[in-house]
Kinemage of the C-alpha trace (Angstrom):
@kinemage 1
@onewidth
@group {chain A} dominant
@subgroup {mainchain}
@vectorlist {calphas} color= white
{ca met a 1} P 105.225 -20.039 5.982
{ca leu a 2} L 108.135 -18.731 7.567
{ca tyr a 3} L 107.888 -19.054 10.949
{ca his a 4} L 107.149 -22.429 10.661
{ca phe a 5} L 110.033 -23.602 8.124
{ca leu a 6} L 112.890 -21.638 9.232
{ca tyr a 7} L 112.410 -20.970 12.931
{ca ser a 8} L 112.637 -25.063 13.261
{ca phe a 9} L 116.880 -24.704 12.375
{ca his a 10} L 116.653 -22.348 15.445
{ca glu a 11} L 118.936 -24.929 17.122
{ca ser a 12} L 121.296 -25.247 14.015
{ca val a 13} L 121.273 -21.957 12.800
{ca pro a 14} L 120.621 -19.668 16.311
{ca val a 15} L 119.968 -15.983 13.332
{ca phe a 16} L 116.595 -18.039 13.263
{ca asn a 17} L 115.704 -17.678 16.276
{ca val a 18} L 114.299 -14.193 16.108
{ca phe a 19} L 111.515 -15.897 13.845
{ca lys a 20} L 109.957 -16.657 17.643
{ca tyr a 21} L 109.345 -12.707 18.029
{ca ile a 22} L 105.900 -11.245 16.661
{ca thr a 23} L 107.682 -7.326 16.429
{ca phe a 24} L 110.365 -9.065 14.121
{ca arg a 25} L 107.673 -10.734 12.132
{ca ser a 26} L 105.438 -8.118 12.027
{ca phe a 27} L 108.237 -5.666 10.237
{ca gly a 28} L 109.198 -8.459 7.872
{ca ala a 29} L 105.039 -8.750 6.792
{ca ala a 30} L 104.743 -4.941 6.153
{ca leu a 31} L 107.922 -4.970 3.829
{ca thr a 32} L 106.602 -8.180 1.897
{ca ala a 33} L 103.107 -6.406 2.233
{ca leu a 34} L 105.101 -3.631 0.281
{ca leu a 35} L 107.210 -4.148 -1.919
{ca leu a 36} L 104.736 -7.182 -3.183
{ca ser a 37} L 102.005 -3.546 -3.543
{ca phe a 38} L 105.065 -1.994 -5.368
{ca leu a 39} L 106.103 -4.785 -7.689
{ca phe a 40} L 102.368 -6.366 -8.855
{ca gly a 41} L 100.092 -3.408 -8.342
{ca pro a 42} L 101.807 -1.382 -11.856
{ca lys a 43} L 101.321 -4.730 -14.085
{ca phe a 44} L 97.663 -5.285 -11.749
{ca ile a 45} L 96.626 -1.875 -13.090
{ca arg a 46} L 97.517 -2.583 -16.675
{ca leu a 47} L 95.527 -5.232 -17.064
{ca leu a 48} L 92.484 -4.435 -15.391
{ca lys a 49} L 92.611 -1.360 -18.239
{ca ile a 50} L 92.934 -3.885 -20.612
{ca arg a 51} L 89.578 -5.576 -19.270
{ca gln a 52} L 88.264 -2.723 -18.886
{ca val a 53} L 87.482 -2.607 -15.194
{ca ser a 54} L 86.832 0.446 -14.963
{ca gln a 55} L 84.592 2.314 -12.612
{ca val a 56} L 80.617 3.464 -12.929
{ca ile a 57} L 80.086 7.196 -11.424
{ca arg a 58} L 77.082 7.566 -10.033
{ca glu a 59} L 74.801 10.291 -11.577
{ca asp a 60} L 73.469 11.735 -8.597
{ca gly a 61} L 77.615 12.602 -7.374
{ca pro a 62} L 79.230 15.586 -7.659
{ca lys a 63} L 79.738 16.962 -11.342
{ca ser a 64} L 83.705 17.122 -10.813
{ca his a 65} L 83.821 13.076 -10.710
{ca phe a 66} L 82.489 12.482 -14.063
{ca ser a 67} L 85.834 12.629 -15.368
{ca lys a 68} L 87.088 9.509 -13.444
{ca gln a 69} L 84.634 7.868 -15.708
{ca gly a 70} L 86.683 4.964 -16.942
{ca thr a 71} L 89.357 5.288 -14.173
{ca pro a 72} L 90.230 1.019 -13.703
{ca thr a 73} L 88.425 -0.049 -10.214
{ca met a 74} L 88.730 -3.582 -7.890
{ca gly a 75} L 92.051 -1.880 -6.393
{ca gly a 76} L 91.488 -4.079 -3.567
{ca leu a 77} L 92.196 -7.183 -5.042
{ca leu a 78} L 95.795 -5.740 -5.028
{ca val a 79} L 95.772 -5.298 -1.622
{ca leu a 80} L 94.317 -8.234 -0.422
{ca phe a 81} L 96.959 -10.310 -2.442
{ca ser a 82} L 99.559 -8.685 -0.361
{ca leu a 83} L 97.592 -8.396 2.718
{ca ile a 84} L 96.841 -12.561 2.888
{ca leu a 85} L 100.206 -13.520 1.686
{ca ser a 86} L 102.038 -11.307 3.511
{ca thr a 87} L 100.460 -12.927 6.455
{ca leu a 88} L 100.477 -16.098 5.589
{ca leu a 89} L 104.567 -16.159 5.173
{ca trp a 90} L 105.235 -14.328 8.206
{ca ser a 91} L 102.515 -16.120 11.053
{ca asp a 92} L 102.296 -18.776 13.230
{ca leu a 93} L 99.353 -20.597 11.226
{ca thr a 94} L 98.136 -22.508 14.107
{ca asn a 95} L 97.326 -19.242 15.967
{ca pro a 96} L 92.703 -19.529 15.340
{ca tyr a 97} L 92.546 -15.675 15.577
{ca val a 98} L 94.873 -15.164 12.288
{ca trp a 99} L 92.705 -17.907 10.210
{ca cys a 100} L 89.431 -15.782 11.348
{ca val a 101} L 90.793 -12.903 10.404
{ca met a 102} L 91.476 -13.845 6.910
{ca leu a 103} L 88.527 -16.371 6.394
{ca ile a 104} L 86.109 -12.830 7.428
{ca thr a 105} L 88.238 -10.720 5.362
{ca leu a 106} L 88.106 -13.095 1.891
{ca ala a 107} L 84.693 -13.601 2.969
{ca phe a 108} L 83.542 -9.846 2.762
{ca gly a 109} L 85.817 -9.486 -0.318
{ca val a 110} L 84.167 -12.414 -2.357
{ca ile a 111} L 80.619 -10.117 -1.475
{ca gly a 112} L 82.412 -6.927 -2.673
{ca phe a 113} L 83.752 -8.610 -5.888
{ca ala a 114} L 80.606 -9.757 -6.554
{ca asp a 115} L 79.152 -6.335 -5.933
{ca asp a 116} L 81.840 -4.715 -8.438
{ca leu a 117} L 81.188 -7.565 -11.292
{ca arg a 118} L 77.901 -6.303 -11.356
{ca lys a 119} L 77.973 -2.771 -11.428
{ca ile a 120} L 80.633 -3.272 -14.403
{ca lys a 121} L 78.526 -5.977 -16.403
{ca tyr a 122} L 75.725 -3.776 -16.301
{ca lys a 123} L 77.192 -0.081 -16.585
{ca asn a 124} L 75.193 0.290 -13.341
{ca ser a 125} L 76.532 2.036 -10.129
{ca gln a 126} L 73.927 0.286 -8.141
{ca gly a 127} L 75.425 -3.063 -7.925
{ca val a 128} L 73.953 -6.007 -6.101
{ca arg a 129} L 70.978 -5.313 -4.171
{ca gly a 130} L 71.427 -3.527 -0.766
{ca lys a 131} L 69.057 -6.208 0.523
{ca thr a 132} L 71.107 -9.577 -1.097
{ca lys a 133} L 73.753 -7.522 0.037
{ca leu a 134} L 73.678 -7.359 3.704
{ca phe a 135} L 72.112 -10.830 3.723
{ca phe a 136} L 74.945 -12.216 2.640
{ca glu a 137} L 76.744 -10.180 4.931
{ca phe a 138} L 75.329 -10.847 7.735
{ca gly a 139} L 75.615 -15.115 7.305
{ca ala a 140} L 79.444 -13.986 7.180
{ca ala a 141} L 79.420 -12.281 10.235
{ca leu a 142} L 77.549 -14.687 12.228
{ca leu a 143} L 79.768 -17.933 11.124
{ca ala a 144} L 82.846 -16.138 11.683
{ca ser a 145} L 80.853 -15.064 15.461
{ca leu a 146} L 79.879 -18.811 15.827
{ca trp a 147} L 84.002 -19.639 14.578
{ca met a 148} L 85.093 -17.508 17.506
{ca phe a 149} L 82.994 -18.851 20.288
{ca gln a 150} L 83.812 -22.866 19.311
{ca tyr a 151} L 87.938 -22.286 18.640
{ca val a 152} L 89.070 -18.308 20.390
{ca ser a 153} L 86.806 -18.695 23.635
{ca leu a 154} L 85.530 -15.300 23.085
{ca asp a 155} L 84.607 -13.462 25.975
{ca thr a 156} L 81.260 -11.923 26.207
{ca thr a 157} L 81.943 -9.143 28.270
{ca leu a 158} L 82.201 -5.611 26.566
{ca val a 159} L 85.273 -3.568 28.107
{ca phe a 160} L 84.308 0.078 28.284
{ca pro a 161} L 87.163 2.630 27.094
{ca phe a 162} L 88.736 5.344 29.942
{ca phe a 163} L 87.099 3.049 32.792
{ca lys a 164} L 89.608 0.914 35.061
{ca asn a 165} L 86.658 -1.278 35.832
{ca val a 166} L 83.132 -0.763 33.742
{ca ser a 167} L 82.326 -3.604 31.650
{ca leu a 168} L 79.396 -4.949 30.904
{ca ser a 169} L 78.754 -9.177 30.052
{ca leu a 170} L 75.858 -9.441 27.094
{ca gly a 171} L 76.334 -13.243 26.920
{ca trp a 172} L 74.867 -14.441 24.091
{ca phe a 173} L 73.579 -11.231 23.114
{ca tyr a 174} L 77.742 -10.792 22.365
{ca ile a 175} L 76.487 -12.399 19.414
{ca pro a 176} L 74.150 -10.381 17.261
{ca phe a 177} L 76.670 -7.522 18.598
{ca val a 178} L 80.072 -8.740 16.504
{ca met a 179} L 77.439 -9.168 13.678
{ca leu a 180} L 77.007 -5.546 14.149
{ca val a 181} L 79.903 -4.457 14.769
{ca ile a 182} L 81.608 -5.931 11.539
{ca val a 183} L 78.974 -5.478 9.420
{ca gly a 184} L 78.489 -2.271 10.128
{ca thr a 185} L 82.687 -1.317 9.906
{ca ala a 186} L 82.505 -2.708 6.524
{ca asn a 187} L 79.446 -0.818 5.538
{ca ala a 188} L 81.089 2.685 7.020
{ca val a 189} L 84.032 1.870 5.007
{ca asn a 190} L 82.412 1.355 2.177
{ca leu a 191} L 80.679 4.567 2.305
{ca thr a 192} L 84.081 6.808 2.879
{ca asp a 193} L 85.652 5.587 -0.167
{ca gly a 194} L 84.601 8.220 -2.474
{ca leu a 195} L 87.074 9.838 -3.121
{ca asp a 196} L 90.420 9.525 -4.204
{ca gly a 197} L 92.506 8.058 -1.399
{ca leu a 198} L 89.961 9.026 1.148
{ca ala a 199} L 89.273 5.238 2.755
{ca ile a 200} L 92.568 3.974 2.905
{ca gly a 201} L 94.160 6.687 5.279
{ca pro a 202} L 91.326 5.638 7.649
{ca ile a 203} L 92.194 2.622 7.317
{ca met a 204} L 96.368 2.146 7.472
{ca ile a 205} L 95.575 5.064 10.914
{ca ser a 206} L 93.249 2.570 12.053
{ca ala a 207} L 94.852 -0.718 11.391
{ca gly a 208} L 98.506 1.119 12.792
{ca thr a 209} L 96.622 1.249 16.522
{ca phe a 210} L 95.210 -2.025 16.497
{ca leu a 211} L 98.200 -3.571 15.885
{ca phe a 212} L 99.918 -1.930 19.126
{ca leu a 213} L 96.330 -3.171 20.956
{ca cys a 214} L 97.135 -6.714 19.488
{ca tyr a 215} L 100.377 -7.159 20.623
{ca ile a 216} L 99.632 -5.381 23.679
{ca ala a 217} L 96.441 -7.726 24.712
{ca gly a 218} L 98.374 -11.149 23.818
{ca his a 219} L 101.099 -9.634 26.255
{ca ile a 220} L 100.143 -10.714 29.361
{ca lys a 221} L 102.668 -8.146 31.570
{ca ile a 222} L 101.963 -4.763 29.472
{ca ala a 223} L 97.781 -5.906 29.344
{ca gln a 224} L 97.761 -6.250 33.346
{ca tyr a 225} L 100.408 -3.386 33.807
{ca leu a 226} L 98.082 -1.163 31.056
{ca gln a 227} L 94.811 -2.812 32.802
{ca ile a 228} L 92.980 -4.098 29.829
{ca pro a 229} L 91.724 -7.916 28.719
{ca tyr a 230} L 94.640 -10.263 28.223
{ca ile a 231} L 94.048 -12.491 25.468
{ca pro a 232} L 96.143 -15.122 24.857
{ca gly a 233} L 97.346 -15.604 20.668
{ca thr a 234} L 96.070 -11.988 20.172
{ca gly a 235} L 99.623 -10.608 19.729
{ca glu a 236} L 99.810 -13.002 16.117
{ca leu a 237} L 97.209 -10.248 15.152
{ca ser a 238} L 99.665 -7.252 15.181
{ca ile a 239} L 101.341 -9.160 12.018
{ca phe a 240} L 98.128 -9.118 9.943
{ca cys a 241} L 97.693 -5.418 10.928
{ca ala a 242} L 100.995 -4.788 10.213
{ca ala a 243} L 100.747 -6.079 6.765
{ca leu a 244} L 97.214 -4.111 5.917
{ca val a 245} L 99.331 -1.132 6.854
{ca thr a 246} L 102.022 -1.590 4.927
{ca ser a 247} L 99.379 -2.966 1.839
{ca gly a 248} L 97.164 -0.057 2.136
{ca leu a 249} L 100.646 2.579 1.643
{ca gly a 250} L 101.393 0.274 -0.977
{ca phe a 251} L 97.728 1.109 -2.978
{ca leu a 252} L 97.990 4.354 -1.483
{ca trp a 253} L 100.856 4.888 -3.827
{ca phe a 254} L 98.811 4.551 -7.157
{ca ser a 255} L 95.472 6.001 -5.852
{ca thr a 256} L 95.931 9.125 -4.923
{ca tyr a 257} L 94.519 12.211 -6.540
{ca pro a 258} L 94.419 12.011 -9.273
{ca ala a 259} L 93.607 8.046 -8.597
{ca ala a 260} L 95.618 5.015 -11.351
{ca val a 261} L 92.879 3.112 -9.458
{ca phe a 262} L 90.019 2.709 -7.541
{ca met a 263} L 90.040 0.446 -4.639
{ca gly a 264} L 85.751 -0.594 -5.712
{ca asp a 265} L 84.025 -2.833 -2.684
{ca val a 266} L 85.742 -5.613 -3.075
{ca gly a 267} L 88.694 -3.505 -1.061
{ca ala a 268} L 86.359 -1.528 1.504
{ca leu a 269} L 84.188 -4.026 2.149
{ca ala a 270} L 87.219 -7.121 2.958
{ca leu a 271} L 88.983 -4.146 4.513
{ca gly a 272} L 86.171 -2.800 7.126
{ca ala a 273} L 85.271 -6.315 8.017
{ca ala a 274} L 89.195 -6.728 9.023
{ca leu a 275} L 89.163 -4.399 10.955
{ca gly a 276} L 85.917 -4.982 13.030
{ca thr a 277} L 86.934 -8.771 13.429
{ca val a 278} L 89.947 -7.606 15.293
{ca ala a 279} L 88.397 -5.211 17.404
{ca val a 280} L 86.210 -7.738 18.549
{ca met a 281} L 89.039 -10.724 19.427
{ca val a 282} L 90.866 -8.072 21.329
{ca lys a 283} L 87.846 -6.514 23.106
{ca gln a 284} L 88.292 -2.773 21.788
{ca glu a 285} L 84.671 -3.249 19.664
{ca ile a 286} L 83.820 0.299 21.623
{ca leu a 287} L 87.790 1.997 20.695
{ca leu a 288} L 87.035 0.953 16.865
{ca ala a 289} L 84.241 3.573 17.281
{ca val a 290} L 86.880 6.285 18.059
{ca val a 291} L 89.733 5.134 16.106
{ca gly a 292} L 87.436 4.271 13.252
{ca gly a 293} L 85.708 8.116 13.516
{ca ile a 294} L 85.693 9.475 10.397
{ca phe a 295} L 83.516 5.624 9.442
{ca val a 296} L 81.489 7.017 11.748
{ca val a 297} L 80.557 9.761 11.290
{ca glu a 298} L 80.217 8.758 6.823
{ca ala a 299} L 78.044 6.521 8.126
{ca val a 300} L 76.024 8.217 10.338
{ca ser a 301} L 75.474 11.332 7.881
{ca val a 302} L 73.978 8.652 5.391
{ca ile a 303} L 71.364 7.696 8.472
{ca phe a 304} L 70.261 11.315 8.939
{ca gln a 305} L 70.302 12.837 5.381
{ca val a 306} L 68.114 9.428 4.818
{ca gly a 307} L 66.065 9.763 7.669
{ca leu a 308} L 65.378 13.499 7.239
{ca phe a 309} L 64.622 13.472 4.143
{ca lys a 310} L 62.098 11.113 4.320
{ca leu a 311} L 60.257 12.483 7.437
{ca thr a 312} L 60.486 16.319 6.418
{ca arg a 313} L 61.410 15.745 2.576
{ca lys a 314} L 65.014 18.239 3.468
{ca arg a 315} L 68.180 17.456 3.201
{ca leu a 316} L 70.461 18.405 5.939
{ca phe a 317} L 73.882 18.072 4.434
{ca lys a 318} L 74.372 18.659 0.506
{ca met a 319} L 75.134 16.050 -0.436
{ca ala a 320} L 75.637 12.615 1.210
{ca pro a 321} L 78.395 10.720 2.587
{ca ile a 322} L 79.738 14.266 3.980
{ca his a 323} L 82.809 13.946 1.994
{ca his a 324} L 80.646 14.945 -0.608
{ca his a 325} L 78.875 18.108 1.095
{ca phe a 326} L 82.402 19.221 2.382
{ca glu a 327} L 83.154 19.043 -1.902
{ca leu a 328} L 79.928 21.113 -2.571
{ca leu a 329} L 81.085 23.424 -0.245
{ca gly a 330} L 84.322 24.084 -2.558
{ca trp a 331} L 86.588 22.587 -0.626
{ca pro a 332} L 89.142 20.972 -3.524
{ca glu a 333} L 88.997 16.687 -2.913
{ca pro a 334} L 92.981 16.889 -2.155
{ca lys a 335} L 91.670 19.302 1.091
{ca val a 336} L 89.379 16.996 1.655
{ca val a 337} L 91.456 13.980 2.200
{ca val a 338} L 93.397 15.410 3.671
{ca arg a 339} L 92.106 16.820 6.385
{ca phe a 340} L 89.955 13.640 7.134
{ca trp a 341} L 93.230 12.091 7.455
{ca ile a 342} L 94.358 14.651 9.842
{ca ile a 343} L 91.458 14.062 12.201
{ca ser a 344} L 92.226 10.295 11.691
{ca ile a 345} L 95.599 10.851 13.299
{ca ile a 346} L 94.090 12.517 15.760
{ca leu a 347} L 91.039 10.373 17.512
{ca ala a 348} L 93.934 7.397 16.738
{ca ile a 349} L 96.563 9.349 19.439
{ca ile a 350} L 92.732 9.757 21.757
{ca ala a 351} L 92.455 6.544 21.356
{ca leu a 352} L 95.922 4.879 22.678
{ca ser a 353} L 95.315 7.799 24.993
{ca thr a 354} L 92.931 5.910 26.606
{ca leu a 355} L 95.322 3.107 27.878
{ca lys a 356} L 96.548 5.045 30.537
{ca leu a 357} L 93.518 7.358 31.137
{ca arg a 358} L 91.916 4.408 32.884
């Protein structure tokens, strides 16, 4: 909105010419999201406490988590509010990429909201049935993939990092692939959200990495120089990613150990779907698995744990997702969180290095 309103005066007020630059608007969106988080965070948390919107702790979880019973949840609403409002204020709203990622983020946020609401209402950690939730998630992802094909001319070629001329055309199979990326990322992030600040750290790091990737993919000269797909219009997604980084940072102020508020499924599913959608749009789906390696490991640990137990009645880890395994090994919760953040930073550096190692 600010872009459309203020830039229209750039001829009479030359200073408004800065609004045409994505870099300036990315900084603007980042600062706006951070200020919104700090401004509304305390009031929002107080409202959650008054409404008794509190976390239901799973009975089979680590015993140390029982003390967290009653901590406000659904803090992801604060992240979504700061993220969406900042994006609307600073983005070019004629850009279909921006609308697509915002809508898929909100769609998964609604699914997560319903899941959190059911947990709170029935005082049960199960929430919406898994099959029901996946049905709506895949439905939303299908609509998003069809939207992308219709309005942003989505390329069905799969690009491989580290390799200059290696690609794979999936044709119509690209639609189920896109759905799998979005739904898989959303649920992997949701599984990671089990300790104070654990998920939001890798989310911010991944969003910061894709901020650069979006800007590069939307800049013809840089994209050609680095030999990555040039996709006109994706530069605007840098603004969304910048807002995601700082809205997460603002949330982390309140959710760091010991957390004053939990993100809940409303945040984890929405932000995971946002990352998956952005990765698809800039043709870096495989690189997402590198940047978000923590999410991959968390999801795989659950798959292996459940699969092995069904086959042999034995467990591979003391508890899954894997962050609980380290807790039961005696690692303090902050140590698990910070070390997972460190690994995420290393993975982000590796991912960005692929821009030159081709």
